[in-house]
C-alpha positions as a Python dict, from the first residue, in 0.01 Angstrom:
ca = {
    (1, 'M'): (0, 0, 0),
    (2, 'S'): (193, -209, 250),
    (3, 'M'): (-42, -117, 535),
    (4, 'L'): (-339, -228, 323),
    (5, 'H'): (-180, -566, 267),
    (6, 'V'): (-69, -601, 626),
    (7, 'L'): (-428, -551, 731),
    (8, 'S'): (-572, -772, 460),
    (9, 'G'): (-319, -1042, 542),
    (10, 'R'): (-473, -1052, 886),
    (11, 'D'): (-828, -1037, 754),
    (12, 'L'): (-1060, -1301, 894),
    (13, 'V'): (-1221, -1361, 555),
    (14, 'P'): (-1007, -1603, 352),
    (15, 'E'): (-1150, -1480, 21),
    (16, 'I'): (-1016, -1131, 94),
    (17, 'R'): (-671, -1268, 178),
    (18, 'A'): (-675, -1474, -144),
    (19, 'I'): (-772, -1175, -360),
    (20, 'C'): (-505, -955, -199),
    (21, 'I'): (-230, -1212, -256),
    (22, 'E'): (-339, -1267, -615),
    (23, 'E'): (-332, -894, -686),
    (24, 'M'): (-2, -844, -507),
    (25, 'G'): (146, -1109, -737),
    (26, 'N'): (6, -921, -1038),
    (27, 'W'): (155, -594, -915),
    (28, 'M'): (491, -759, -860),
    (29, 'Q'): (490, -882, -1219),
    (30, 'S'): (367, -555, -1370),
    (31, 'Y'): (563, -313, -1152),
    (32, 'S'): (859, -523, -1041),
    (33, 'A'): (1085, -222, -985),
    (34, 'S'): (852, -100, -710),
    (35, 'F'): (695, -415, -570),
    (36, 'L'): (933, -708, -625),
    (37, 'T'): (1120, -636, -304),
    (38, 'D'): (1173, -828, 17),
    (39, 'S'): (947, -583, 201),
    (40, 'Y'): (653, -697, -15),
    (41, 'L'): (761, -1055, -83),
    (42, 'K'): (740, -1134, 287),
    (43, 'Y'): (360, -1099, 270),
    (44, 'I'): (350, -1365, -1),
    (45, 'G'): (581, -1585, 207),
    (46, 'W'): (364, -1555, 515),
    (47, 'T'): (59, -1678, 324),
    (48, 'L'): (238, -2001, 237),
    (49, 'H'): (138, -2092, 595),
    (50, 'D'): (-227, -1983, 569),
    (51, 'K'): (-482, -2228, 709),
    (52, 'Q'): (-714, -2187, 413),
    (53, 'R'): (-660, -2389, 96),
    (54, 'E'): (-767, -2110, -142),
    (55, 'V'): (-519, -1863, 7),
    (56, 'R'): (-231, -2112, -22),
    (57, 'L'): (-331, -2186, -383),
    (58, 'K'): (-337, -1817, -480),
    (59, 'C'): (-2, -1770, -312),
    (60, 'L'): (158, -2058, -505),
    (61, 'K'): (10, -1936, -833),
    (62, 'A'): (135, -1582, -768),
    (63, 'L'): (483, -1721, -706),
    (64, 'Q'): (466, -1931, -1022),
    (65, 'G'): (403, -1613, -1220),
    (66, 'L'): (712, -1454, -1067),
    (67, 'Y'): (943, -1754, -1105),
    (68, 'R'): (850, -1793, -1474),
    (69, 'S'): (1068, -1490, -1541),
    (70, 'R'): (1439, -1562, -1495),
    (71, 'E'): (1499, -1193, -1429),
    (72, 'M'): (1241, -1183, -1151),
    (73, 'A'): (1354, -1517, -1008),
    (74, 'A'): (1710, -1384, -985),
    (75, 'R'): (1584, -1095, -773),
    (76, 'M'): (1412, -1335, -533),
    (77, 'E'): (1718, -1518, -400),
    (78, 'L'): (1666, -1410, -39),
    (79, 'F'): (1297, -1500, -54),
    (80, 'T'): (1377, -1838, -209),
    (81, 'S'): (1636, -1911, 56),
    (82, 'R'): (1405, -1807, 339),
    (83, 'F'): (1093, -1993, 224),
    (84, 'K'): (1229, -2291, 28),
    (85, 'G'): (1168, -2530, 317),
    (86, 'R'): (803, -2434, 332),
    (87, 'M'): (764, -2456, -46),
    (88, 'V'): (911, -2808, -44),
    (89, 'S'): (691, -2919, 247),
    (90, 'M'): (380, -2798, 62),
    (91, 'V'): (423, -3085, -184),
    (92, 'L'): (272, -3299, 95),
    (93, 'D'): (-10, -3052, 173),
    (94, 'K'): (-332, -3209, 301),
    (95, 'E'): (-509, -3061, -3),
    (96, 'P'): (-396, -3245, -320),
    (97, 'D'): (-437, -2942, -549),
    (98, 'V'): (-209, -2737, -325),
    (99, 'G'): (52, -3013, -346),
    (100, 'V'): (26, -3015, -726),
    (101, 'E'): (78, -2637, -745),
    (102, 'A'): (375, -2667, -508),
    (103, 'V'): (535, -2921, -743),
    (104, 'K'): (476, -2684, -1037),
    (105, 'L'): (637, -2400, -842),
    (106, 'L'): (942, -2605, -746),
    (107, 'T'): (982, -2717, -1107),
    (108, 'L'): (994, -2352, -1216),
    (109, 'I'): (1248, -2269, -945),
    (110, 'L'): (1474, -2554, -1057),
    (111, 'Q'): (1472, -2450, -1424),
}
């Protein structure tokens, strides 16, 4: 699984990267014991920096799904600490809808 996502994370087609991040978020929610780990979360974190709007949006929405659960959010302390600066800076993203989703994510984190 991780090799698939490593390769897809480097895929030249943004739609493929977006689909992979969306599905990884779903797997993390459904199978958190196996997939909600730093070794998989790093792939989500890396896509916070993606050049394509759609990939960044899917990443933020995947994270929103994880942070809605207090139990899952508690298991993401290292991720939150590592990527909080990027999440905050995304509020000022050049794409307004990405900025809106970043605000929604930060609101969930602060709850």
